[in-house]
C-alpha positions in Angstrom: 29.8 26.7 -1.4 26.1 26.5 -1.6 24.6 24.3 -4.3 22.2 26.2 -6.5 18.7 24.7 -6.5 17.2 24.3 -10.0 13.6 25.0 -10.7 11.3 22.2 -11.8 11.0 23.8 -15.3 14.8 23.9 -15.7 15.1 20.2 -14.6 12.3 19.2 -17.1 14.1 21.0 -19.9 17.4 19.4 -19.1 15.9 15.9 -18.8 14.9 16.0 -22.5 11.6 14.3 -21.7 9.0 14.0 -24.5 6.3 14.5 -21.9 4.6 17.8 -21.4 5.7 19.7 -18.3 2.4 18.9 -16.5 2.7 15.2 -17.2 6.4 15.2 -16.3 5.8 16.9 -13.0 2.9 14.6 -12.1 5.2 11.6 -12.8 8.0 13.0 -10.7 5.6 13.7 -7.8 4.3 10.1 -8.0 7.9 8.8 -7.9 8.5 10.7 -4.7 5.3 9.4 -3.2 6.1 5.8 -4.0 9.6 6.1 -2.4 8.0 7.4 0.8 5.7 4.4 1.0 8.6 2.0 1.7 9.7 1.6 5.3 13.4 1.8 6.0 14.9 -1.5 7.2 15.9 -1.4 10.9 18.4 -4.2 11.9 17.0 -4.0 15.4 13.7 -5.4 14.2 15.3 -8.9 14.1 15.4 -10.3 17.6 17.6 -13.3 17.1 18.1 -16.5 15.1 14.7 -17.9 16.1 13.0 -15.0 14.4 15.1 -15.4 11.3 14.6 -19.1 11.1 10.8 -18.7 11.6 10.7 -16.2 8.8 12.7 -18.5 6.5 10.4 -21.4 7.3 7.3 -19.4 6.7 8.7 -18.2 3.4 9.6 -21.7 2.3 6.1 -23.0 3.2 4.5 -20.2 1.2 6.7 -20.9 -1.8 6.0 -24.6 -1.6 2.2 -24.0 -1.4 2.3 -21.6 -4.4 4.5 -23.8 -6.6 2.5 -26.9 -5.7 5.6 -28.8 -4.5 5.0 -32.0 -2.6 6.9 -32.7 0.5 6.8 -36.4 0.1 7.9 -38.1 -3.0 6.2 -41.3 -4.3 8.6 -44.2 -4.5 6.5 -45.8 -7.2 7.2 -42.9 -9.7 10.1 -42.6 -12.1 10.3 -39.3 -14.0 6.7 -38.7 -13.0 5.4 -42.0 -14.4 4.3 -45.1 -12.5 6.9 -47.8 -12.6 4.5 -50.3 -14.1 3.5 -48.0 -16.9 7.2 -47.2 -17.6 8.1 -50.9 -17.7 5.1 -51.9 -19.9 5.8 -49.0 -22.3 9.5 -50.0 -22.5 8.6 -53.6 -23.3 6.2 -52.6 -26.1 8.8 -50.3 -27.7 11.5 -52.9 -27.4 9.2 -55.5 -28.9 8.1 -53.3 -31.7 11.7 -52.4 -32.6 12.7 -56.1 -32.4 9.9 -57.1 -34.7 10.7 -54.3 -37.2 14.4 -55.3 -37.4 13.5 -59.0 -37.6 11.2 -58.4 -40.6 13.8 -56.2 -42.2 16.5 -58.9 -41.9 14.1 -61.6 -43.0 13.3 -59.7 -46.3 17.0 -59.2 -47.1 17.7 -62.9 -46.8 
């Protein structure tokens, strides 16, 4: 059984598109052109593990360069803050809280 080919006009009507026929047919033609731009994947393009590993390494290097990731971490940083700044801030906060509660207890007594 041979499948009946539908005309573009009939397909447009069946699609229920709100576009005019001219706009619809231009859009459909652009879809076909964009599909033709992609090259099909050929598994034979990959030579071996070396090629795959090289591609993965290049991809990781590109992603790291785009994201700004650093390869070496600084041992003097905790949560992105210098250890000395973090310790000093903690001491100030602890001292402030201690002084606050000391004054509160002193006023009650």
